N, C-alpha and C positions, 0 to 999 in steps of 0.2 A: 472411308466410313462413310454409312445411309443415316441423313437427317432423321429426327426425331417423329413420332407421327405430326406433331402440332403445328413444325415448322413444314410440313409437307401440305397439310391439308389448307396453313393457315387461321386457324384456327385457335385461341389465346385458351389455355385450359382456367376452368375457372376455381379449383382449387389445388390445392397440392396435393390433394388423394389423386388425382387427375393423372398425374405424371410419375405413379407411387411416391409420393411424397411423403413423410411423416402424419399421420392421422391427429387427430385432437386427444384423444389417450395418450398419444405416443411422447405428444409436446409436452403435453402434463405430466409426464414421466418426467423428461429434461429438462423441466423448470424448476421441479421440486429436489432433482438430483443432486444433492450434495451434502457430505460428510458432517456432522454436526461438529462447532466450533469446541473446542477441549473447556473444557465448566474450571476458568481458573480463582483465583480467590478476588472480590478488587480492591483497590490499592489507590488511593489517593498523592493526585501529587498537584497542586495548586487548585486553581478549580477544576480539573477534569480529573476522572475514573478511570483506571487501568484494569483490561482485564472482566470478568462476568459477562455482561451482554451489551456491556457500554462500545463504543466503536471503535474500529482496530484505525488506533493514531497514528500518524505523521511524523517523523522528527526533523529532526538537522542539524547541524554543528556549524557552526562561522567560522570562516576560514583566516580573518582579520583577527592580531594580535588581542587580545581581552585588555592588554595595558592601555592601548591606544583609543582612548573611548569613543572619539569621534567616530573614527572606522569601525570599533563593531557596532556605536550604536544605530549607526545608516545599516549596515549590513543586517543587523540583526529586525527593526521595523521591516526591509524590504523581504525581509525570509515571513516574517508575518505574515506579511501582504498579499503574500503569493502561498498562502495556505498553511505554512509548518504548524501545527499545533503541539510543539514544545521544541526549544531549542535548546541547546548546547552549547556552555562556550568552555574552552580551557581554562583552570585559572593554575595558574601555575608559578606565581611569585606576589610579591606584595600589593605591586603596581596592579598588577592583574585585581584582585580580589578586592585595591581599593572601590575600582569599579562596577565592580557586581551590586550595591544599592541603585546605582545612575539605573543601570538594565534592566532591573528589575520594577520600576518606577515605569520606566516607558514601557515598558512591554503586555500586554493585555493576555500574552498563554503565558504557560509554564516556563519558570528557569532554570536549566539542570545543568550545574556544576562539576566540568571533566575535572577529576585529582587522578596522579599520579606522585609517588614518591611522599608525598608530605603532607600527611593528615592532620596539619595545623589549615590546612589551604579548604579540608573539606567541613572543618568546622567552621572556619571564617566564613565559609559562603553561605551555612546555614545560619547563621549569624546574621547574615547581612542578607538575611531574606529567598535566596537561594531553594526551589522547592524543594530539590531531588539532589542528591549526588550521584557521581560514578566513579565509583572504585573497584581498582581490582584487588582483592586484599593481597595477592602475594605479592605484591610489590610497594607497599603502605605501611612496610615495618614492622610487621607482626602481631599476632594477636590481641596484645594489650592493648596499641595505637589504633586495629578497627573499634578495637570494643570501644575506645576512648568517641569515633567518628558514630559508634549503632547509640551513644548513653546520648551525644548531642543532638542524632537525628530522630531520639525518642522525644525528647524535651521538647523539640520545638517544631512535631509536626510533621515535620520534614520524611522524604522516601529517601530509599540507597537502592540500586541498579546494584550487583553484583558480576561487575562485568568480567568472566573470565577468558585469557586467550592464552595460548600456547606458548608463548617468551616467556612465562611469567609463574608456570606450574609448579611447586611444592615436589622438593626435590625428592621425597620420597614415593609421588605417585611416577614420577620419570623415572624411580631406580624398580617401582611396581611393575609400570607397563614397557619402559624402552625408550617409549616416543609419546611425546604428547595426542595421542589418538583419541578417540573421543569420548570414551570411555574412562581415561585421566579428566578431561572436562569437565564429565559427570559430577563424577566422584570431587572434584575439588568445590565444585559451587554448591552440592549436598553439604559440604562440609562448612563451607561456612554458613550459607542458610541453616545448619544445625544450630551453630552459635551463635545466632543472631537468634533463633527459635528457645534456646539455655535461657536467654538474656533477658528472654518475654519481649523480642520485636519482630514484626511480622510486614510490617510494611517496607517488603521487598520485591522487586521486577530482579530476571535474571538473564543475564546474557550466556551463548558459551559461542561465537564470532569464532569462523576461520574462514583464510582465505582463499582453503580449498573447499569448494563448490560440496563433493560428496561426503566429506568430514565433515562441512560443518552444517549440515544434514541429520545428519544420522546422531552427531551432537546433541543438539537441539531436540529430538525423536527418544533420545533416551532420558534428557531432563526430565519432558512433557511428560515420559511412564512414571518417573519417579518425584513428582511433586507434583501440585497444586498453584506456584506463584505466577503472576502473569511473568511471558518471555517479549522479552524484547529480539527481535530476528533484527539480523543483518551479515551481509557478507563481507566481512572486514577488507580495507585495501583493494575493492573489483576494480581500480585502477579508472584512465578514460571511457571517454562512452565514444562509441555505440556498445563495445564491450563490455563494458563494464557495467551497465544498467541491463544486459544479458545475462550478465552473470549473477547478479544480483533477482532477475524473473525469476531463472531458473533456480537457484537457490531457495530465496523464501517464496517464490509459488508454489515448489514443490509441498513446502509445510501448510503453507497457508489453504492448500487445497485439502490437506488432511483434516484442518481443523484446527492448527497452531499457529498460535502470534497474536499478540496484543497490542504491540505496538512495532513501526519496524523503521529502516532508516535505509537509503540508500546509498552506501558510502562511494560519493564517484568523484575522480580526481578533476573538477571541473565545478564552475561556480555553483553551488550548494544551490539553489532555485532550481536548478537542473534534479537536484534529487527529492524536492518537496515534488516535481512533477512528473519524475518515476513510481515514483513512490504509490503517489495515486493513481497511474498506471495499471502497476502490476494489482493492486487490489483492487480496483474495479475487473480487470481478465480474469482475476482467480475469483470473482461471487463473489466476494466478501466484502465488499463496500465500496457501495453504487452512488456515486455521487455529479453522475453530471449524462448529458448521453454519449450512448456509443456509436457509432459509425458503423456496420458490416457493409463493407464493399467487394466487390469480385474480384479478382487478382490482375483483370484483363484477359482476353485470348482474342482470337482471330473471328470470335462468333457475334463479338460485341458489336452490338447497333448504335454505341452513343462512347463520348468520351468520360468513362469514368470518371478516370483522376480527377476527371475537370468539375464532372458535375460532384462528385463528393465535394470539393473543395468551394463550390457555390454553396452545398446546404449545411456544412458546416462554418461558415461566412453569415449564412441567411439565420442560421441557429444563436449565434452572439450576435448579433443585429437584433431579435426578436427578445433575445434574453431569455432565451428557454433551457435552465438547465439541471430539467430535475431527468430521472435515471430514464431513459427509455431507450432502446432496441430499434435501429432503422437502418433496414435495408437498402443499398442500391445496387442492384443489379444489372449488367448488360446487355442480356438477352432471356430468351426463354427456355434454356434450357434446366435453368438453374433457379432461376428465380422463383417460379409458386412452393416448390419446393424449400428453398434455405428463406423463403422468405416467410412462412413460418415461425420458424426460428427468430423474429423482430415482433415488436409490436405494430411498425409500421413500415410499409417499402414500396417501393416499385421495379419495378423488371419493365424493358422496354425493348421491341420488335417487331419488324414487320408497317414500322416507320410511325409507331405510335407508342403510346407507356401506360399501364396500369400500375391501379395504387391498389393495395395489399393493406388487410389489414389482420395481422396474428392468419397469414395463408390467403382468408379470403379477399376475393378480388371488390373493392367494394365504387370505384370508379375508374373511368380511362381519358389518358387526354392525350393531343398531341404532342409530342415531344417536344417542340420550343414551350410550353405550359408547364410538364409536367413536375416543372419544381417547385412553381406556387401550389401544384395542385397537392405532392407529398408535407408542402408546409401547413396547409390549410386540415389536413387531413390527421399530423400531430396534433398540432393545438385543437381539433377535435377531441382526438383521443384524450390524450392530457386532459383536458376540462371533465370528459365525460367520466375518467378515472378519479378526477376531486369530488365530481359529486355533481358541478356547474353546471347548469345550464347553459349552452352554446347561442 
C-alpha cells in the first residue's frame, strides 16, 4: 500500500484538516454528544447525595467478616483511602452488629449495612449509625417486617436500597412470568417502592442486578422508565478479573451511556480495591465522571516511529510525579498517519515521525521537538493548557 502524501513529501501536516481529519465544528459536536442523564430525585446517604445532578458515586463492599473488628476496620480504611465513596459491610449476626458503631466512627464516607433474612439487623444497624441499609424485601420475612425497617429508617433519617435479585422473587411474579425475567424484577421493585410511598417514605435507592448482562441492562431500563428514584448499578457475581471487569463495564457502560445510573459497584472475585479502580475507569470511559487524566495511545503497528508503550508509561509516571490529577485528554501517537486527525480528539497530544515529534493542542500543531525531548515538551504543554483552562497566567 502506498504511503500518505505527507510521508512521501516529508511534510508534517499543520492540522487535522490536512489529512481529512475532523473539523473544529465536527469536534465540538463530538465533545457535546452525550445523552442527557436520567433525572432522578435526590436521596441523602450520610454526607453525600445520590441522584439529581450529583456525581455518580463509586462504592464497594468489604470482604472481611464484620464480626472481626480489626480485619474489617483495616479493610474499610484501605478502601476509603483508595477512593471508595460508600462502603458496605454485611451485618449477619449480633457480633457483626456490635462493630457497626466503631466502623461508623472510623470512616469519613457513608456506611451501608447489607442485610439478609433478619430485619432486626437492619434496625439495629441504623440504631448504631449506618447511613443506609440494603434490603431484599423478598427474603426479609414479609411486608410487616419490611415496614418495621422503613419506620426505623424514617425515624433515623437513613436511606434504604431496595435490592431485587432473581433468587428472591415473590411467588406470584414467578407464576405470572414463568421465570425471573426483567419484567418480573421491575414489578418486584416497583411493588415495594409503592408500599414505601404509601407509608410516606421516599428515601429510596433501587437495584435490579443480574449476573446475565443483557437481562441486567433491560431490567434497569424498565425500572428507569417507570420511576425517578436513584439507581444503583451492578452486574452481580461478575467473577474474577479481567473478565469480571469487562462484564461489568459492558453492562454498566451500556446504561451509563444512556444516562442511567446514580451509583455503581463493580462486583469482583478479587481485592475490593480493584472494584474501586474499575468503577472510576468505567465512569471515565463512559464520559459520565472525569476524575483524572486520560491517555489516548495508538495500539502500535509497523508504522510506529517510537516505542509507544514505553512513552505512554513515561508520561503516566510523569503525570503522577507532577501531581497532575485534573481531567485532560492526552494523546500519544507513534506516526503521522493518524496523528493529526486523532489528536483533535485530545486536549494535548504528540505524534512522532521522520525523526522528530510535534505537539498538538486540539489538533493544531503548537511546537516541535527532537524525539529525545518530546516527553518534556508534552508535559510543558499539558501544564500550560491546564493553567490557561484555570485562568492562571503561565
